[in-house]
N, C-alpha and C positions, 0 to 999 in steps of 0.2 A: 278905962276905956269909955267912960261915960261921955257922950257927945262926940265920939270919934267919927270922922267922916272922911270922904275921899280927899278933902283938902288937907288932911293930916298925913297923907302918903308922903314919905320922905323922898328927896331927890333920888332919881334912879339913873342919872346920867352915867354912861359907860357900862351899864348892866345889860345883860341879854336875858330875855324871858321867852319861854315857850308856853303857850296857853292852848290846851286842847279844847275843841268845841267853841272856838272863839268867834264864830260867825253870828251868834245870836245870844240873847239872854244874859245870864250872869257871866259867861265866858267873854262875851263881847265887851261888857262894861269893865270887867277886870283888865282885859287887854288894853282898852282905850285909856283907862286911868293910869296904867303903867306907862303907856306911851306918852301921855300928857306930862308925866313927871320925868321924861327923858330916856326911858328904856328903849332899847331895840327889841321889838316884839315879833315873834314868829306866830302867826295865826295858823294853828294846826287843825285843819278841818277836813271832813270826809268829802264834802261836795266842793269841787273846784269853782263852780259858778257862784255858790253862796259865799265861799271863802274870799274870792276876788271882789265880790260886791261889798263884803264887810270891810275888806282892806281899803277899798276906794272911799267908802262912806266914812271910815275912821280917819283917813287922811284929810277929808273935808272938814270933819269936826275938830281935828287937832292939827292945825297947820304946822308943817315941819316934822310931823310924827314919822318915826322910823319903824314902819310896819311892813311885814311881808307875809305872803301866803305860802304854805307848804301843805301838800295833801297828806292826810293821815286818816286811815280807816282803822279804828281800834278793834273792829270786828274781823280783821284780817291780819294775821300775824306777819304775812309777807309784806303788807303795806307798812306795818310798824317797823319792820327791819329796813325797808327801803327808806323810810323817813329818817331813821337814826343814821343809816349809812351816808345819807346825803346831807346830814346836819353840817353846816359850813363853818361853825365857829369852834375855837379851841377852849372856850369857856361857856358855862351855863350857870348863871346866877340864880335863876328861878324857873322851876318846872311846876306849872299849875295843872294838875290832873283833874280837869273840870268836866270834860265831856261825859255824857251818860244817856242812858235810855231808861224809861220808867214804865212798869206795869204793862208790858207788851204782851200780846198773845204769844203762845209758845212758838219758838223758832230757834234756829241755830246760826252761829257765825260761820264764816267761810271755813273755819277749822273744825266745825262740828260741836262747839260748846254751846250750852244754853245761852241765848242772846244777852240777857242781862248780866249774868256772871261773866261771860266771855268779854263783853264790851266794857262794863263798868270796872271790873277787877282785873281780869287776865290781860286785857289790852294795856292798861296802865302799868301793871306789874312788869310786863315785857318792855314797855317804853322806858320806864325808869331805869331798869337794869341795863338797857342798851345805851342810855345816855349817862350812865353812872360815871364813866371816866371823865367826862366834861364837868360834871358836878363836883367830883372829888378834886379836880384841878383848879376849882374856883373858890377862893376864900369866902367863908360865910355864906355859901350857897344854901338855898332852901328848896324843899319839895313839899308842895301843899296839895293834898288830895281832898277833893270835895266829896263828903259823905252826905248823910241825910239824917234828920231826926227819926225818920221811918226805920232806921236800922233797929230800933227798939222792938219792932214787931217780930223779929226772928233772929236767932243765932244761925250760924252756918251749920250744915250737916256734912261733916268731913267725909262721910260714906256716900253722899249723894250730892256732890257739888254742882252737878249739872241738872238737878231736879228731874231725874229720869224716872223716879218711882212715882212721884205725883207732882204735877205742876199747878201752882196757884200763883198768879202773876204778881200779887202784892207781896206774898211771902218770898218769892224769888227775888223781887226787888230789894226787900229788906235784907235778905241774905247777902246780896251783892254789896250793899252799903255797910253791913257788918264786916264783910271781907275787906272793904276799903280801910276801916279802922284797925282791923287786925294787921293789915299790911303796914300801916303807919307805925303801929306799936312795935312790930318786929324790925322794921327798917330803922327806927330810932335806936332800938337796942343794938343792932349790928353796927350802925354808924358809931355809936358810943364805944363799943368794944374795939373798933378799928382805930379809935382816937381821932376821928374826923370831926370837923366843926360844921358839917352839913346838918341843917335842921330839917327833920321830917315832922310835919304837923298836919292837922286836919281841920276842916271847916265845914259848915253847912249854912244854907241861906235862909232857913226857916221856911215860911210860906211866902214864896215870891212868884209873881206872875211872869211865867215864861212859856215857851212853846212845849216844854217837856211834858206837862200834865195832859195835854190833849192828844199826844201822839198815840198812846195806847188805845183809847176809845176810838180814835179815827181809824187805826189799822184794823180794829175788830169790827168796824161798822156799827158801833154803839152810839148812835147819833144823840140819844137823850143824855147819855153820860158825857158826851163831848160838850153839849150845851150847858150841862150842869157845871162842868169844869170852867167853862167860859164865864159863867155867872160868878163863881167863886173867885176867879182871878180878878174880875172887875171890881167886886165889892168888898172882898175880905183880904186879898193878898197884898203884900207890899210890892213896891216896884222892883224891877230887875236891878236898878241902880242901888236900892237899899239892900237887896238880897246879896249883892256882890261885896258888901262891906266886910263881912267876916272873912271872906277869902283874901281881900286886900289887906286886912289887918294881919292875918296869919302870914301873908307873903312879905310884908314890908315893915311892920311895926317893930321897934326895938324891944328886946326882952321876951320875944315869943319862945316858949319852951318846947323841947322835943316831945313828941307824942301828945301835945296839947290839942284840944278840940274847941274851936271858936264858933259861936253861933250868935243869933240875935238875943238881946238881953231880956226881952219881955216874953217869958214863958217859952223861949226858944222859937218864937214865931216871927217876931218883928222887933225893930229897935236897934240900938247901937251894938257893936260887937262886944261879946262877953264870954267868959268861960262857959262851956255848954256841958250839961249832963250827958253821960254816955252809959250805956248798959255795961254792967260789970264784965260780961263775957267778952267785951272788946279789949280787955286788958289781960286776957288769959294767955299766959306765956306758952303753955302747951299747945293750945289751939292755934295760936299765931305761928308757932314753929311747924306744925303739921300742915297748915295752909300754905306756908312758904315753900315747904318741900314739894307739895303737890303742884303748886304754881310753877316752880322750876321745871318739874317733869312735864307738865302739860304744855308749857310754852317753849321749852327748850332753851330758856334764857337763864343762865346761872350768874349769880352776882359774885364772880370770882374775885373781884377786887376787895370784897369784904370778908373773904374766907381767910382763916388763920394759915 
């Protein structure tokens, strides 16, 4: 993986990709580079204005790019179902579960779930399940879910998935990112048991300068914290282009293994893509199974195609 860059992304002609949160940051770069290599890319974004602006900007940066916008609000299961029902293609080569929120003040989604758990995990769990038929119908399809090194701050609490007992914004974020990895772990196991060649893998960007970090302080009115985040992004973080490389590697590089976790090579913060350390609890079969069952119940999305 040493020295691997966006220039190493293989030809994607004829492939269809869906990238959530593709209007900015790592999602935008991921979608742009896939389009640059010939993929037809669906920009799945909550805001129509920002999604359309991103589509137009991408078309200008990559002449001839096949990019389209489709509205998707991962914090609203009705929106997730509408997106999946309107998905116009009979194949899906790549689903990049990228969108997310980080360290927000306590809030709930349209369906009453704690915002970070509901958006980062449950929304993507439902989306992947609803798009599963298209993935299974596509040879060598991949599902790449973007987690975070911050998952190491906390394991999930299966008895309190919505942080109703006590809410700490960074712990809730970490739990949602652990949930992402447990989801990948269980999805990879179920795909293998089904005999499918769909690859479920995970990635994280390290410390990359995006809009994600400032959203929480801004929503809470914590101006000093927001300024601190801006300074950190400016002087210490790597660019969004660099932060997208682990995702692009997991999505396109040959030989990516199921349930792998790719991140930056230099202490997990910056550098070329490399296998990343993950907390042992993210490979806990029992926890993954319990989270899966709870997620099916909470979202009403059952992965029937993977059941015996």
